[in-house]
C-alpha positions as CSV (number, residue, x, y, z in Angstrom):
1,M,-18.1,-15.9,10.0
2,E,-15.1,-13.8,12.5
3,I,-15.3,-10.1,11.9
4,I,-12.8,-8.0,13.7
5,K,-14.1,-5.3,15.2
6,K,-12.5,-1.8,17.2
7,V,-13.2,-2.2,21.5
8,V,-12.9,1.0,23.6
9,V,-10.7,0.1,26.8
10,K,-11.6,1.9,30.6
11,Q,-9.6,2.6,33.3
12,I,-11.6,3.2,36.5
13,L,-9.2,5.8,37.6
14,T,-8.4,4.9,42.1
15,E,-5.1,6.1,44.0
16,K,-3.4,2.9,43.0
17,S,-3.7,3.4,39.3
18,K,-3.4,7.4,39.8
19,T,-0.1,6.5,41.3
20,R,0.4,3.9,38.9
21,L,-0.5,6.4,35.5
22,K,2.0,9.4,37.5
23,E,5.1,6.8,38.1
24,Q,4.6,5.8,33.7
25,F,4.1,9.7,33.0
26,L,7.1,10.8,35.1
27,S,9.2,7.5,34.4
28,R,8.3,8.1,30.5
29,Q,9.6,12.5,31.0
30,Y,12.8,11.2,32.5
31,Q,13.4,9.0,29.7
32,L,13.0,11.4,27.1
33,N,14.9,14.1,29.1
34,K,17.7,11.0,28.7
35,E,17.3,11.2,25.0
36,I,17.8,14.5,24.3
37,Q,20.6,15.1,26.5
38,Q,22.7,11.8,24.6
39,L,21.0,13.3,21.2
40,E,23.0,16.1,22.4
41,F,25.9,14.6,23.2
42,V,25.9,12.8,20.0
43,L,26.2,15.7,18.5
44,H,28.2,17.7,19.6
45,K,30.9,14.4,19.0
46,K,29.7,14.8,15.2
47,L,29.9,18.7,14.2
48,K,33.4,18.3,16.3
49,A,34.7,14.9,14.1
50,N,33.5,17.2,10.8
51,K,34.5,20.4,11.6
52,N,35.7,21.2,8.0
53,N,32.2,20.4,6.2
54,L,29.6,23.1,6.6
55,N,26.9,22.0,4.8
56,Y,27.6,18.5,7.0
57,Q,27.3,20.1,10.4
58,K,23.8,22.7,9.3
59,S,22.0,19.3,7.6
60,L,23.5,18.0,11.0
61,K,22.1,20.7,13.5
62,E,18.8,20.4,11.5
63,S,18.3,16.8,11.8
64,F,19.0,16.5,15.1
65,N,17.2,20.1,16.0
66,R,13.6,18.0,14.8
67,E,15.1,15.4,17.1
68,V,15.2,17.6,19.6
69,Q,12.0,19.7,19.6
70,R,9.4,16.2,19.0
71,R,11.1,14.3,22.2
72,K,10.8,18.3,24.2
73,D,7.3,18.6,22.5
74,R,6.6,14.9,23.9
75,L,7.9,16.4,27.1
76,R,4.6,18.6,27.0
77,Q,1.8,16.8,26.7
78,L,3.5,14.4,29.5
79,E,2.5,17.6,31.5
80,L,0.2,18.8,30.2
81,K,-1.1,14.9,30.9
82,L,0.0,14.8,34.2
83,G,-1.9,17.9,35.4
84,Q,-5.4,16.6,34.2
85,L,-4.5,13.6,35.7
86,D,-4.4,15.4,39.4
87,E,-7.3,17.4,38.4
88,L,-9.5,14.2,37.9
89,A,-11.9,12.6,40.1
90,L,-11.2,9.1,42.0
91,G,-13.7,7.2,39.9
92,S,-13.2,8.9,37.3
93,E,-13.3,7.4,34.0
94,I,-9.8,7.2,31.3
95,R,-9.5,6.2,27.9
96,E,-6.3,4.4,27.8
97,G,-7.1,2.7,24.0
98,T,-8.6,0.6,21.8
99,I,-7.9,-3.3,21.0
100,Q,-9.2,-5.4,18.3
101,M,-11.7,-8.6,19.1
102,I,-12.9,-11.1,17.5
103,E,-16.5,-11.4,16.9
104,Q,-18.5,-14.4,15.6
105,V,-21.0,-13.2,12.9
106,E,-23.9,-15.0,11.4
107,E,-26.6,-14.3,8.4
108,G,-29.6,-13.7,9.9
109,D,-27.3,-10.7,12.8
110,N,-28.1,-7.0,13.3
111,W,-25.8,-5.6,11.7
112,E,-25.7,-2.8,14.2
113,E,-25.7,-3.1,16.8
114,I,-23.4,-5.9,16.0
115,M,-21.1,-2.6,15.0
116,K,-21.8,-0.8,18.2
117,G,-19.4,0.1,20.4
118,T,-17.9,-2.3,23.3
119,E,-16.4,-1.0,26.8
120,I,-13.9,-2.6,28.9
121,V,-13.8,-0.8,31.8
122,I,-11.0,-2.0,34.2
123,K,-10.4,-1.4,38.3
124,D,-7.0,-1.8,39.6
125,G,-6.1,-4.5,36.5
126,V,-8.9,-6.3,36.7
127,I,-12.4,-6.4,34.0
128,H,-14.6,-4.4,36.1
129,E,-17.6,-3.5,33.7
130,I,-17.6,-5.3,29.2
131,R,-20.4,-2.4,27.9
132,Q,-22.4,-3.8,24.9
133,G,-24.5,-1.1,22.8
134,G,-22.2,2.1,22.8
135,M,-21.4,4.0,19.9
136,E,-18.8,3.4,18.3
137,E,-15.7,5.7,18.1
138,D,-13.1,5.9,15.6
139,D,-9.4,6.4,16.1
């Protein structure tokens, strides 16, 4: 029988991966700023088109403000991540996320051993190490 199991993916920080992560964070920041500008532009356009409907304008402003605020929150998170990235030493391990894998199980297998965490460690885009037996991390 096969089961699906979570696997933690980590990355070893190198100059190359640090540069790539920084570029990704900066690119995402740029994209979020563009989205905020676009939202503000669309809001002004819709407000102008519906200048006689005050209730609609109020609802529209609230909706757009929520969307802008979500993006500003993401921007703050990215700024925090950029600051943390600058402080991390080369060789540090960064959690990238989790993936799912299929594990073969049979009668008589030790369930606790099967459910212990598995980690895949990546270095510069190449699998560097596969670790078995860590504690399962919940997301």
